[in-house]
C-alpha positions as CSV (number, residue, x, y, z in Angstrom):
1,M,36.7,-63.3,-31.2
2,R,34.0,-61.1,-28.8
3,I,31.5,-59.2,-30.6
4,D,30.5,-55.8,-29.3
5,V,27.7,-54.3,-31.0
6,E,26.3,-50.7,-29.0
7,I,23.6,-49.1,-30.1
8,I,22.9,-45.7,-29.0
9,I,19.9,-43.4,-29.9
10,A,20.1,-39.7,-29.1
11,A,17.1,-37.1,-29.5
12,N,18.3,-35.2,-32.2
13,A,21.3,-34.8,-34.9
14,D,23.2,-32.6,-32.3
15,G,23.1,-35.3,-29.6
16,V,24.4,-37.9,-32.5
17,A,27.2,-35.6,-33.2
18,I,27.8,-34.9,-28.9
19,A,27.6,-38.7,-28.4
20,A,29.8,-39.7,-31.5
21,A,32.4,-36.7,-30.6
22,D,32.6,-38.6,-27.0
23,V,33.5,-41.9,-28.4
24,V,36.4,-40.2,-30.8
25,T,37.6,-37.9,-27.9
26,D,37.9,-41.0,-25.6
27,M,40.2,-42.3,-28.1
28,I,42.1,-39.4,-28.6
29,R,42.7,-39.1,-25.1
30,D,44.3,-42.4,-24.8
31,T,45.8,-42.6,-27.7
32,P,47.0,-39.2,-29.3
33,N,48.1,-40.4,-32.3
34,A,45.0,-42.3,-33.0
35,V,44.5,-43.6,-36.7
36,L,41.0,-42.5,-38.0
37,G,39.2,-43.6,-40.6
38,L,37.2,-40.6,-42.1
39,A,33.5,-41.0,-43.6
40,T,32.9,-38.5,-46.0
41,G,29.1,-37.3,-47.3
42,S,26.8,-35.5,-45.1
43,S,26.7,-37.5,-42.3
44,P,29.6,-37.3,-40.4
45,L,29.4,-33.6,-40.8
46,G,28.1,-33.0,-37.6
47,L,30.7,-35.1,-35.8
48,Y,33.5,-33.3,-37.8
49,A,32.1,-29.6,-36.3
50,E,31.4,-30.9,-32.7
51,L,35.3,-32.1,-32.6
52,A,36.4,-28.9,-34.2
53,A,34.3,-26.9,-31.3
54,R,36.1,-29.4,-28.7
55,V,39.6,-28.6,-30.3
56,A,39.2,-25.1,-30.3
57,D,38.4,-25.3,-26.3
58,G,41.8,-27.3,-25.8
59,L,41.3,-31.4,-26.9
60,D,44.6,-32.0,-29.0
61,M,44.4,-33.7,-32.3
62,T,47.6,-32.5,-34.2
63,A,48.8,-36.1,-33.8
64,V,46.1,-38.1,-35.1
65,R,46.4,-40.0,-38.5
66,G,43.6,-40.1,-40.9
67,F,42.7,-42.2,-44.0
68,A,39.4,-41.7,-45.8
69,L,37.0,-43.5,-46.5
70,D,36.4,-43.2,-50.0
71,E,36.4,-41.0,-53.4
72,Y,35.2,-40.2,-56.8
73,V,37.2,-41.3,-59.6
74,G,37.9,-38.9,-62.0
75,L,37.7,-35.6,-59.6
76,T,41.0,-34.2,-58.6
77,P,41.7,-32.9,-55.4
78,D,41.3,-29.2,-55.7
79,D,38.1,-30.1,-57.5
80,P,35.5,-28.7,-54.5
81,R,32.9,-31.8,-55.2
82,S,35.8,-33.9,-54.8
83,Y,36.0,-35.9,-51.0
84,A,39.7,-34.8,-50.6
85,H,38.5,-31.4,-51.2
86,V,35.7,-32.3,-48.1
87,I,38.1,-33.6,-45.6
88,D,40.8,-30.9,-46.4
89,T,37.7,-28.2,-45.6
90,N,35.8,-30.2,-42.8
91,V,38.1,-31.8,-41.4
92,T,42.2,-31.7,-41.9
93,G,42.1,-27.8,-41.1
94,P,39.4,-27.1,-38.3
95,L,41.0,-30.6,-36.3
96,R,44.1,-28.9,-37.0
97,L,45.9,-32.3,-37.8
98,D,49.0,-32.3,-39.6
99,P,48.1,-32.8,-43.6
100,G,50.8,-34.8,-44.0
101,N,49.4,-37.6,-42.3
102,V,45.8,-36.7,-43.6
103,H,45.2,-39.5,-46.4
104,V,42.8,-40.0,-49.5
105,P,42.4,-42.4,-51.8
106,A,43.5,-41.4,-55.4
107,G,40.8,-40.5,-58.0
108,V,42.9,-39.9,-60.8
109,G,46.3,-41.2,-61.6
110,D,47.7,-43.9,-64.6
111,D,47.3,-46.8,-62.3
112,L,44.4,-46.4,-60.0
113,V,44.9,-50.1,-59.4
114,A,48.4,-50.1,-58.4
115,A,47.0,-46.7,-56.4
116,C,44.6,-48.6,-54.4
117,R,47.2,-51.7,-53.0
118,Q,49.3,-49.3,-51.7
119,Y,46.8,-48.0,-50.1
120,E,45.8,-50.5,-48.1
121,D,50.1,-50.7,-47.9
122,D,49.8,-47.7,-46.4
123,I,46.8,-48.3,-43.5
124,T,49.0,-51.2,-42.7
125,R,52.1,-49.9,-42.2
126,A,49.9,-46.8,-39.9
127,G,49.2,-50.0,-38.1
128,G,45.6,-50.1,-38.9
129,I,42.8,-48.3,-38.2
130,D,41.6,-47.8,-34.5
131,L,38.1,-45.6,-34.9
132,Q,36.4,-45.7,-37.7
133,I,33.7,-43.8,-38.7
134,L,31.1,-44.6,-40.9
135,G,27.4,-43.0,-42.8
136,I,25.0,-45.5,-44.2
137,G,23.5,-45.5,-47.1
138,R,19.7,-45.7,-47.7
139,N,20.3,-48.9,-49.5
140,G,22.7,-50.1,-46.9
141,H,26.1,-49.3,-48.3
142,L,29.3,-48.3,-46.3
143,G,31.5,-46.2,-48.2
144,F,31.0,-46.9,-51.7
145,N,30.5,-50.5,-50.8
146,E,26.9,-51.0,-52.7
147,P,24.5,-53.8,-52.1
148,A,26.7,-57.2,-53.2
149,S,29.6,-56.0,-52.5
150,S,32.2,-58.9,-50.8
151,F,32.7,-58.8,-47.5
152,D,36.2,-59.8,-47.8
153,S,36.7,-56.8,-50.3
154,R,39.6,-54.6,-50.4
155,T,40.3,-51.0,-51.2
156,R,39.2,-51.3,-55.3
157,I,37.7,-49.1,-57.9
158,A,33.8,-49.8,-57.7
159,L,30.6,-48.7,-59.4
160,L,28.1,-46.3,-57.9
161,A,24.6,-47.7,-57.5
162,E,22.1,-45.5,-59.8
163,S,20.3,-44.8,-56.2
164,T,23.7,-43.2,-54.7
165,R,23.8,-41.2,-58.0
166,R,20.6,-39.5,-57.4
167,D,21.2,-39.0,-53.7
168,N,24.8,-37.5,-54.4
169,A,23.4,-35.2,-57.1
170,R,22.6,-32.7,-55.1
171,F,26.0,-32.4,-54.9
172,F,26.7,-31.5,-58.6
173,E,25.4,-28.9,-60.6
174,R,23.7,-31.7,-62.4
175,P,22.3,-35.1,-62.3
176,E,24.7,-36.5,-64.9
177,D,28.0,-35.2,-63.9
178,V,27.7,-37.5,-60.6
179,P,30.5,-40.1,-61.6
180,V,30.0,-43.2,-62.5
181,Q,32.8,-45.3,-60.1
182,C,34.5,-44.4,-57.1
183,V,37.2,-45.4,-55.0
184,T,36.3,-47.2,-51.4
185,Q,38.1,-48.7,-48.5
186,G,36.4,-52.4,-49.0
187,L,33.9,-54.0,-46.2
188,G,37.3,-56.4,-45.6
189,T,39.3,-53.1,-44.4
190,I,36.3,-51.7,-42.8
191,M,35.9,-54.5,-40.4
192,E,39.7,-55.0,-39.2
193,A,39.1,-51.5,-37.4
194,R,39.4,-51.6,-34.0
195,T,36.2,-49.9,-33.0
196,T,33.8,-48.6,-35.9
197,V,31.4,-45.9,-35.2
198,L,28.2,-45.4,-37.6
199,I,26.1,-42.4,-37.8
200,A,23.1,-41.6,-38.9
201,T,20.0,-39.5,-39.0
202,G,16.7,-38.6,-40.3
203,T,13.5,-40.7,-41.3
204,S,15.6,-41.5,-44.4
205,K,18.2,-43.9,-43.1
206,A,15.6,-45.6,-40.7
207,E,15.2,-48.2,-43.1
208,A,18.9,-48.8,-43.6
209,I,19.4,-48.8,-40.0
210,T,16.5,-51.5,-38.9
211,R,18.0,-54.1,-41.8
212,A,21.7,-53.1,-40.4
213,V,20.9,-54.0,-36.9
214,R,18.0,-56.5,-37.4
215,G,18.3,-58.0,-40.4
216,P,20.4,-60.7,-41.3
217,V,24.2,-60.4,-41.9
218,S,23.4,-60.1,-45.8
219,T,25.6,-58.8,-48.7
220,Q,22.2,-56.8,-49.9
221,C,22.7,-54.6,-47.1
222,P,26.4,-54.0,-47.1
223,A,26.0,-52.0,-43.3
224,S,25.1,-55.2,-41.9
225,I,28.4,-57.3,-41.5
226,L,28.7,-54.8,-38.9
227,Q,26.7,-57.5,-36.5
228,R,29.9,-59.2,-36.6
229,H,32.4,-56.5,-35.7
230,Q,34.8,-56.8,-32.6
231,H,33.6,-53.4,-31.5
232,A,30.9,-51.4,-33.3
233,V,28.8,-48.5,-32.0
234,I,25.9,-47.4,-33.9
235,I,24.9,-44.1,-33.1
236,V,21.4,-42.7,-34.2
237,D,18.4,-40.1,-33.3
238,E,15.0,-41.1,-32.9
239,A,14.2,-40.4,-36.3
240,A,16.6,-43.1,-37.5
241,A,16.2,-45.6,-34.8
242,A,12.2,-45.0,-35.7
243,G,12.0,-48.9,-37.6
244,L,13.9,-50.7,-34.5
245,R,11.6,-52.3,-32.5
246,S,12.1,-52.3,-29.3
247,T,14.0,-48.9,-28.3
248,D,14.3,-49.8,-24.7
249,D,17.1,-52.3,-25.7
250,Y,19.3,-49.8,-26.5
251,R,20.9,-46.8,-24.6
252,H,19.7,-43.4,-25.3
253,A,22.0,-40.7,-24.9
254,D,21.7,-37.3,-23.3
255,S,19.8,-34.9,-25.1
256,A,21.6,-32.2,-26.7
């Protein structure tokens, strides 16, 4: 299998959002009913805002289908802290997607294990993910695949690392309110996407990006598995790229 990893460095977070939106826009124009993997958290919010602006200017995303990366266990979809709520607020509505075509893993239910299997089946029935949007945790996690996650893992219930819970505490009233468990697409699921687009900005992500791009492929840095992906695009700002040894080797996006 041919491996193609592309690194794009933008001047700032706005430039990252524009460069990532360009990749997504090209995909949608080629495949109007493309299946997108939808990252949550703060990293992709600029991308979603940029896509919303393009939709307002005429980009048609009404046939696009989406599968969210993850959800907290114990939060209902109407909870404003849930990723189902984040996707509805920042993706489904602004991008004018059909709500029936946007799927988020169940965080509550009588049998979450069965729901995880069903989620995998739903992705398969949709034809697989055409383009998976990703963020990266400071410990190198993808989705909620924390260090030591199996590279073959599928959608499942997982424990959140304490460092991840601390990072996400800003979205909750009290640190102890951050859920301990999550449902996440697995690394094996992510690697089956035909294209992946990882977004990172800021100095807090620089070490993780360096490990993911330059370090050994290891379960201790889950994002390093993208070095083996058939078509991975990694888009970062200059701050997040600070640890890369030779930025001249990478394509630089036009300044925003």
